[in-house]
Structure formats: structure tokens, C-alpha cells
N, C-alpha and C positions, 0 to 999 in steps of 0.2 A: 326650531321655528322662531322667528322674531316675536317679541311681545305684540299682541294685537293692538291696533291703534284706532279701530272703529268698532262700534257695537253692532250696527245693522247696515248692511250694504243693500240698497234698494235698486233692483234691476228691472227695467221696463222698456217697452217699445214706445217710440215717440208719440204714437197715436193715443197711448194710454197716460200721457203726461198729467192730465187733470186728475185722474183717479190716483195716480202715484203721489201727486202733490198732497192730496187729502190724507192719504195714509201717512206720508212723511210728517205732515204738520201735526197729526194726532200723536204720533210717537214722540216728536220733539216736545210737544206740549206736556207730555208725560215724563219729560226729563231723560229721554233716551237719545243717545247720540246716533245720528244717521248720516251715512254717505248718500247723497242724492245729487247725482251729476246732471244738471240742467244745461250744461255749457254748450252741448252739441259740438264742441271742439274735439271731435273724436277722430281717431285715425292717426297713424304715424307712430314712430318708435316711442316718443315721450309719453303719449297717451297710453299706448299699449303697456308700457312698463309700469306706469302709475296704476292703471286698473288692475293689472296682475298683482301688484303689491297689495292694493287695498283688499282684493278678494282673498288673497292668501292670508291676510292678517285680521280680517273682520271676525267678529264673534258669531253673527248670524247673517246668512245670505238669504235675501227675501226676493225671489223672482215674482214679478207680477204677470200672471198668465191670463190670456183672453183670446178672443177670436182673432185679434190683431197679431198676436204672437204665433197663433196657429197658422195663419195665412202666410206669414212672412218667414221664408226659410233662410233669409239673409238679414243682416242688420247687426249693429254693435251689441245689442242685448244678447244675440246668439253667441257672440264671442265670450261675453261675460258668463253665460250659462255653461259654455264648454270649460272655461277656467274653473268655475265652481265645481263642476262635475269631476274634473281632474283632481281637485283638492279632496273630494270625498274618497277617491280611490287611495290617495296618500294617507288618509285618516283610517283606512281599513273599514271595518264593519260599521263604525259609527257614522251617523248622518245628522248629528245633533246640530250642525250649523245651518241646515236647510229648513226654511220656513216658507214653502210655496203659498202664494195667495192668488186666488182666482177671483176676478172682478165681474165675471158674467157667467153664462151657463155652459161654458166649455167643459167637456168631459175629459177625464184623464186619458181615455183610450185614444182620443183624437187630438191631444194637446201637442204632440210632436215635441215632447220635452225629454231630456236625458232620463235614463232609467232611474238614476239616483233620486230624481225628483218624485218619482212614483212610489218610492220605497218609504216615504215619510208622510206624516199627516198633512193634508191640504186644509186650507181655510178659505171660505168664500166671504168676500166683502163686496157685495154688489155696488158697482160704480165707485168703489173706494170708500164707501161709508164705513167709518171705523169706530166701533163702540169702545167705551172705556174699558170693558172687560178684556178686549183683545190687547189693548195697551198694557194692562196689568199682567196679562199672561206672558207677553214678551218680556216685560220687566222681570217676571219671575224666572224666565229662562236665563236671564243675564245675571241672576244673583249668585255670587260665589259660594254662598252657603248651601245652595241646592244640592241635595244628595245625588251622587253620580248615578245611583240606580233608580232614581225617581222616574216613573213612567210618564210619557207625554203623548200617548196615542189618542187621548180624547180630543174632541174638537176644541179649538180655542174658544173660550166663553164669549158669548155675544155674537158669534159668527156661525154661519151654516157650515158645519164640518162634514167633509166627505173623505173618508179614509181612502188612500191610494190602493191600488190593486195588490201591492206588495207591502202594505203598511207594517212597520215595525216600531219598536219603542224608540222614542226620541229622547236620547239621554244627554245629560249635562256632561260635556267633555272638559278636559283641562283647558282647552282653548277658550271655551266660553267662560269658565271660571276665572281664568287669568285676565280677561278683558276688563272686568270691572275694577279689580285691584290695580290694573295698569292705567286706568283712566285718570286724567287730571280732574280733581274734584270740583274745580270751578273754572269759570271763563268759557271760552269757546271761540273758534274761528268762524266768523259769520260773514261770508262774502256774497250777500244778496242771493241766498238760496243756491249758490254754486259750490259751496264747500261744506264744512262741518258745522255742527252746532252742539257744543258740549254744554250740558246743564248739570247742576249739582246732583250727585248721586247720594251724598250723605254729608254729615257735618264733621266727618273725620278730619282731624287737624293735621296729620302728617302726610306728606306726599310720599308715594312709594319710591324707593331708591332707584328702581329701574327707569323712572320717568323724571329724574331730576332736570333733564334738559328742558322738559315741557314747563317746568316751574319758572324758567327764565323769561318771563313776560310781565310787562308792567305798563300801567297808565299813570301819568302824572296829572292829577286833578288840579284845576285852577286854585291856587292858594287864595285864602280869604283875606280881604282887606279889613283889618281890625283897628285901623287908625281912628283917632277920635273924630276927625272930620269926614271920614269915609271918602277921602279924595286921593287915595293911593292905589286905586284899582289898576291903573296902568302899570304900577310897579309890581304889584302882586302877580298880575298876569305875566309881566315880563320875566319875573323870577321863575314862574312855572315853565315858560317857554325855554328859558335858558337851561333849566334842568332837563327838559326833554332833549335839547340839543346835546348836552353833556352825555346823557345816558345812551343816546343813539350811537355814540362812538364805541360802545361795548359790542364787540364783534358777534357775540352769541346771545345777545339780549334783544328780545322783541319789544320794541317801544312804540306804543300807540301815538299817532301823530296828534298835533295840537287840536285840529279842528274837530276831531272825534271826542277827545277827552274833555274839551271845553263845552261839549253839548250838555254836560251835567252841571254847568255853572249855575249856582243859585237853586239847585234842585235838591230836595231832601229824599234821596234814594239810598238804600242800604248798599253796603260794599259788594255783597254777592250779586245783586241785580246789576250794578254798574259793571262789575267784572264780566258777567255773563254777556252783557250787551257788547262789550268791547273786546271780548275774547282774550282776557288776561287772567293771571292768577294772583297778581299783586297790585296794590294801589299805593301811590305816594300822595299824601295830602298834607295840608298845613295852613298856616296863617302868617300874616305879616303885619307888624305894627311899627310905624315910624314916628319919631319925635325928634325934631331938630336934626342933629347929625348922627343920631343913634337909630338902630333898627333891632327889633326883636323878631326872630323867625322861629316858629315852631314847626317841626317836620315830623311826619309819622309814616312809617312803612307798615302796611297792613297785608296780611294774608287773607284773601277774600273768602276763602272757603268757610272760615269760622270767625272772621273778624279779629283774629289774634294780632297783637302788635308785635312785629318782628324787631322793630327798632323805633325809638323816638328820641328827640333831642330838641332843646331850646337854646337858641343862640342870642346872646345880648352883645352886640358889637357896634363898632363905629361903621358908618356908611362906607368908609374907605375900605372896609374888609369884605364888601359884598361879593367880590369875585372869589376870594378865598372860601367864603361860606358856600358858594355854589359848588366849588370843587370838592369841598369836604362832604357835603350832602351826597353828591353824585358818587363819590368814591366809596362812601359808607354803604350806599344802596347796592352798588356793584359787588362789594365784598359780601354783603348779606345774601345776595342771590347767587354768589359764586360765579359771577360772569367774568368776562375777560375784557378789560379795556384795551383798545387798540393803541398803538404807539403814537406819540406826538400829543401836543396840547392844542386842541382845536381852538382854544380861546386865548392863545398867547398874545394876540394882537389887541386884546380888549383893555389893556392897562392904560387907560387914558382919563381925561377929565370926567369927573363924576357927573357934573351938570350936563355935559354932552351925552353921557350915557343915559341919563334920565330923559333927555330929549329923544334919543333913539328909541327908548321904550315907549314913549308917548306916540312916536310915529308908528311903531309896530302895533300899538293898541288900535289906532285909527285904521291902519291898513287892514288888520285882521277883522275888525268889526264890519267894515265895508257898508256903512250906511250912506245915504246920499250925501255927497260933498266930503265924505271922509277921506277920499284919496287926496284932495287938496290940503286937508288938514295934516295928513301924514306927510305930504311933500314939504309943508312948511316946517314941521318938526325936524325932518332930516336936514333941511336947508339951514335951520338954526344950529343944529348940531355941528355941521361942518364949518359954519361961520365961527362958532365958539372954539372948535378944535379942528383946524384945517388938516391935521394929520390923522383924522379918524377914518381909516380905510373902509370899515364896514358901513359907516354912515354914507360915505360916497357911493358904495356899491348898492345900497338900498335906495338911494336917491336915483341912481341909474335905472334900477329895476322899475320904479314907479313911472319914470319917464317912458320906458319902453312899453309898459302895459297901457298907457293912455295916449301914446302917439297916434295921431289920426282922429282923435276925439274932437268934439267942438271946442274944447278948452286948449288943445295942444295940436298944432298942425304937424304934418309929416316932417317937414324940413326942420322945424323948431324942436320937435321931440327927438328926432334922430341926432341932432347936433348936441342937445343937452345930455342925452343919454350917453353918447360917446365921450363927451368931456368928463362926466362924472365917473364913468368906469375907468377911463385912462388915469384919472387922478387916484382912484382906489388902487390900481395896479402899480402905479408909480410909488405909492407909499408902502404897499405890501404885495409884492409880486406873487406870493403864495397864498393869497386869499381865495378860497374855493368859490365863494359867492360872486366875487368879481369876475372870475373866469366863466362861471356858468351864465351870468347875465350878459357878458360880452358875447358869448356864443348865441344867446337869444337875440341880441342885436343883429348879429350876422344872419341868423336864420329868419327871424320874423320880418325884418325891415329891408335888409340888403340882399337876401337870398344868395348869400355867399356860403354855400354848403361846405366847402372845403375848410374855410376858416372856422366856421361854426363847429365842425367835427373836431378840429384841433383844440379848440377852447373847451368843449365838453370833455374831451379825453383828459385835458389838464386838470379840470375840476375833479374828475373821478379819481385820478392818481393822487391828488392832494387830500381828498376826503373819502377814501374807499368805503368806510363803514358809516359815515355820517350822512345827514340829510341832504347836504348839497351834492355829495357824490351820488347818492341814490337818485335824487331828482335829475341830475345831469345824465345818469345812465338811461333813465326813462326818456328824457328829452332827445338824447342822441338816437336812441332806437326808434322813437317816433319820427324823427327827421328822416332816417333811412327808410322807414315804411312809407312815408309820404312821397319821397322822391323815387322810390323803386317799386312800390306796391307790395312789398314783402312784409306782412304783419305777423309772421310766425313767432318771431322773437319778442315782439312788443306785447302780445296778448298775455303771456305769463307774467311779464314784468308788471303790467298794469294790475293784474290780479293780486300780485304780492303787495303792491302799494295800497290797494284797496283793503287788503287784510290788515295793514297797519293804520288804516284810516276808515274803518267800516261804516261810520255814521256821517261821513263827509259827502255832501250832495255833489260837490264838484268832482270828486273821485268817481262817483257813480256815473256822472255825465261823461267823464273822460273815458271810462271803460266802455260806455255805450257807443260813443262815436268810433272807438277803435274797432269794436266788433262789427259795427255797421260797415265801415270802410274795408274791413277784413273779410267781408262777405258772410259773416255769421249772424244772419238777420234775426233768427228766432231768439237767440240769446240776447242780442242787442235790444230787441223789443222787451224782453223780460226785465232787463236792467232799467230800461226807460220807464216801464210801468212801476217798478219798485221805487224809483226816484219820485215819481208823481204820487205814489202812495204816501211818501214821507212829506212831500211839499207839492200839493196840487197846483200851486201858483208859480212854480219854478219857471222863470222866464225862458221861453224858447223850447221847453222840453216836450210840450204837446206837439209842437212842430217837428221836433226830432223823431218822436214816435210816429207821427203821421208819415214822414219820409220813409221810415223803415217799413211801415205797413204797405206803403205804395210799392216799394221794391218787392215785397212779398206777394203782391197781387191782391191784397186785401183793400180794395179801393174804397168801398163804402166806409170801412173803419177808418181809413186814412182821412177821408173827408170829415168824418165825425170828430176825429182828434184835432184836425186843423181848425174847426169851428170853436174848439175849446181854448185855443191858444190866446193868452192875453197880450202877447207882444204883437203889435200890428204888422210889422214887417214880416215876421215869420208866418203869421196867419195868412196874409195875402199871398205870399209865395206858395204855401202849400195848397191853398184853395185854387190858385191858378193851375197847379199841377194836377190835383185830384179831379177838379171839374173837367179839365181837358181830357184826362184819361177816361172819365165816365161819359164823354160825349156831350157834356154840357158846355158847348162852345161859347155861348153868350156870357155865362157866368165866369168862365175861365178868362175871357177877354176883359171883362170888367175888373176882375181882381188884378190882372196883369197891368192894366192901365193905371190903376191906383198905385200899384207897386212902383211903377216907373215914374209916376209924377211925384211921389212922396219920398222915394228913397234912391233917386238916381245918383246922388253923391255918396251916400253912406253904404249902399248895398249893390253896387253894380255887378259884383260876381254872382249874387243870387238871381239877379235879373237875367244874366247870361245863362244860368242854369235852366231857367224856365224856357227861354228861347231855344236853347239846344234840345231840351226834352221835346219840344214841339216840332223839332226838325227844321227850324228856321236858322240855318247855318250862318247866313250873312249877318243877320241882326245879332246873333249870339256872339260872333267874332267882334263886332263893334263894341258890345258891352264888355267883353273880355279885355279889349284894348283900354277901355275906360278904367276898368278895375286895375290894370297894370299901371296906368298913369297915376291913379290915386293910391297905389300900394294897398289895395284892399286885402285884408288878411285872409279872406277866403281863397285867394290864389294858392295858398299853401296846399290846398286840397285838389287842385285842378287836375293832377295826373291820376288820382285815384277815385275821383267823383264819378259814380256810375251814371249820373244824369248827363254826362258829356259823352256818352257812348257814340252818339251820332256824329261827333266831330273828330273822333280819334284818327280817322284816315284823311282828314282835311289838312292840306299842307299849311294852312294858316294857323291851325291849332298846334301843329308840330313846331311851327316857327315861334309861337308863344312859349312853348316849353323850352325851346332853345334860348330865347331871351332871358328866361328865368334860370338858365343854366342847369336845368333838370338833366340828370344822367339818362342816357338812352336805355 
């Protein structure tokens, strides 16, 4: 049997999600790893295989039993129960991995559970209320030093114990014993309550040999600006980002994305806490001090479980050596973690004017910070970089990127933005035909502005081929799959890709948003709402997200909640749109009309697609088509969603709607 990779598998009916969540949170707070699938993306071969593997390899299987499970003879939790029951037969007489938990007054005789569940000790946790003693008992069951003959028929402390009719000793099996020694001692994969959460089990310094692959995970923390004037933040940030990019080309190394690792900038948190939040076992940190044409870089690789320095080095070099230093640091880290760097030098095109490189880093700094007016400052830095070094392909590509992202804004008209973006990207590719970033953003130009799906597909595929293991390749893969989903309505491949990207960027709000809209348009409404709520917990003022959650709740039929979320939305356009929809659904016609009038009077030029949504939802086909035509003329970005938007259901048989899809060259 493979080494176990989960401590506790929590199985529950959807109606018991709240109680299951309480139990899960208590266990995780106690440092216990839990598989708790809230995705609702259940069914199909991929899901079936994953669940079978997790149940086969878990240390403890914890079925949540209630009147809901008693009443439902079908459901995915039933499949999980059957798989767990099959495993008990393979294990022979031992039932040590079963820990049934009842959250109401359901009796064993009427629980309709497998016989193996009745042969072990049950625990009652009314409504999922989980005392500390229960958590300690579960932790005790997971301890590798627990004697194999230790009895466990007593009720778990702090709970109402009710022995099953065929209760027998619950023994510690080799499977349970192996799971803790096989666990990675730090970090964890945390995908907004949809995956694992590993927490430190001890301060043991060495990772078990069987799990060396799990050790290959790292976050590069923002290097600290130690220069005398404290004016080199852009440079220290840039170095950190370059190292992330270098390390991302290691095929078997999990590297956390910039936006998540930079969440800890300026914060005094210990290595273990940071690693746990980011889901990694190793951290790379350091400092930068510049003086004239010289630079001192101190770098340190830390094993987060115990704070051990795996490697450290101080470099005193000329600024002209900065690219060699980056390569050397990345190569040393890859060697230390026994990872495998993919072929090719992703940064071969970076040997250019150092002053232009500095300008590029300043542009990246403003672009990533994303404060008001920062986009214009970023654009100026990129423009200065290409003026200073017209052969700087990456600077041209990043200039094209920023034009695309702001085309159609008050500062950059559609025609001007498209022309400037096209020119910048053509220049980048003329200089370096093999630059992945230039191919990716050329694809985005075709997709976002021109709706030329075939050309976009070709460019995305080229970027993937050029950078198969790097960030541009990974992002292009997601972009391409998203484009296919939007034009065909098939989201099956996009959902796992988005989850993988979120795993590498677990604290990035934009990734949470991205996953949320994918799940919404893919029809997985409950999970979409869960992610949207998670995002709002992290940032209650996140623009548009109350509106996104409101829209999801509307589709779920939770109209009062949808209206309540709409009222919380700080963004006026999003708030008016959702109030128009929610009030109309509730029969509050006057309120709906008022919100719609305000929406049309204030946002006719900036949000015609959203207005068309409201009109279509109200069944006003003629007016909806007029607004769609306006959106087409203005190249409203919302039109990318026109084929999959459920608010347009009433128009889908309308020939004018089909003609609009045809004009956008959407595939049949």
C-alpha cells in the first residue's frame, strides 16, 4: 500500500456541511491534517480516482452521521462510505482507521451505515461542536509511538460516546503509524478550504526519505532593501521576482507566486508560520545593499520546520554581474532541494543595458503595487526602458501588456490602445521571436480585443511550448483553457488548472476571484459562493466581489441574501446592476426600475454588457439586443462571457443573439 498522504478524511452529506466545517476547523486548529472536500465538483472518473486514492491512503476515515445521511440512500458520501468499507475488508479484522462521528440523535440501528462502521466506537458531537479533548484523542490515535495493542473502545473524551452494537478494540495499525512519519512537517496546501492544510506535527529536523518529493516546495520572500537611503525597494523586489521566475523553471519544484509570498513584506512572522500559510517547506530570504556600481546580496535558504539554514551566501559584486548572481542563487537552491531545472535559459535575452533593466524593475514595481495612477507610472518606466534600449524585447512585451490591460479605459481609447499594444508586441517579437511573454500577450490581444480565437490559440500554444515549466507557459495554459471554456461552455479542464494556480498563489485575492468566476460560469454555484465569501473575509472592500457573490446567490435562488450582498457592494455599477436584478426577482418592480435607470444613465458607455444582462434577465429581448450591440461597438470586455452567461438564457433562441455570437466568431 502507498504511504498515506492524509491524516483524516472527513466524509459528510452536503446538508451537514456546517457541522463538518466546525469539526474540520477544530482538528486543523489542533495541528491535524484533514481532507475536507467542499468543492462539490463531484462525479466523473477524475474525481472518483482521486477520492479512492485519498480514502485508500488516509490514516483515519471520519464519516459524519446524521438524520440526513440516514434519509439519503444515494449521494457521493455513500460512495465514500462504500470505498472505506471495502478498505476495512482489505485490512482484515482491524478497523483502526474508522472514527464515526454522529452529530444528532441518530441511533446505530437506523443509521443505514456499513457494518464495519457499527463495529467500532462511535462519537457524538452535537451539531459539530468539537471539544479540545476530542481533538487530543484524534491526535493520540495518529501518534506513531502509540502501542499497537492499546485499547480504544472508550468514548472519545469530551464527547458523548455510544458504543456500536458490535464494538471492538480500536487499534493503532501500521497505516496510522506510518502516516505521521510520512507527513511533511511544515507547510501545507491551502486552497480556500478545498484542499489540505498541513500543520507542524513536531520540530523534527529531517524529512522522511519517503517524502523527499514533498520537500521540493519553496517561497521566495521579498528581499529587504538595506541601502543607506532606502531607495532600492524596486530593485530588491525585482531581484525576488527574478528568483521566483528562475526557480519556476525547475520542473519538479513547487514555487509560490509573487503575490502570495509578497504578502509577508515588512511583517515580522516566523518561518514556520509563513511556510504553513503558503504551503511550502522551504523559504528563501535575503537582503540587498547597493552603493554606486556595487551590490551586496545576502541570501539564505531556510528549512521552515525548525528554522535550520540549509545554505547561505553573501555576494559582493559589480552591478554588471547581477544576472550571474541570480543564476547562481537559483542554481544553488535547486541543487540544495534536489530539484531538476528544465532545459534552456529562460533569461538568455536579458543581457542588455543595466539602466534599462533598472527601469524595467521600476515598471514592474509600480505594475505590481497597483495603487491609483501606478499603471501610468509603470507605463512610463517601460517606455523609458525601450527608449534607452530599443532592443529590449521584454520591456516591449511588458509595455504591450499594460496597453492591453488598460485599453478602453478613460485614459486609453479602444483604437489607441489596440494600436499601441500591437506595435509594442510586434517590436518585441521582431527582436526575440522566442520570447514567451510576447507570445502570451499577443494571444491576449487577439482574445481580449480582436476576438480572433484561432490566432489567440496559436499564440498561447507557442508560449506554452517555449516556456513549458515557467510562469508564462503556466499562465498561457490557463488563459488558453479559459478561452476554450468561454467559447464552448466546457469548464471541466479549466477548473483543476485554476485550482493548481491557486495552490501556487494561495493568498492572492485575484486568484480567488478568478477561481470564483470559473466555478460560477461552470455551474458549481455552492463552491463559487464559498470562494467568494472567503475572498470577502480576507478583504471585505474588494471591489465588485459583493456583487459577484450576490449574482451567485441569485442563481442559487437565495434572493434575499443576494439583495443583502448587493447592498454591501462599494462599487456603484456592480451594486446598481445586482439591485436591479435582485429587486426584480423579489417583485419589487419600482426599486428594480429605479436601479436600472441609474445604471443606464451613469454607465451607458462603460458597462453596456451589464445593462444588457439586466434587460435580458427581465425578458426584454429587444432592449437587451440593443445594449448588446452597443457593447459590441464599444468592445466591452464583458462580451467574452456572452455565450456562457446564465443571465442571457432568455435570448439563446433569439436569432439576433445567435447573430451576435456569429459576429464574434464564437464556435457553434
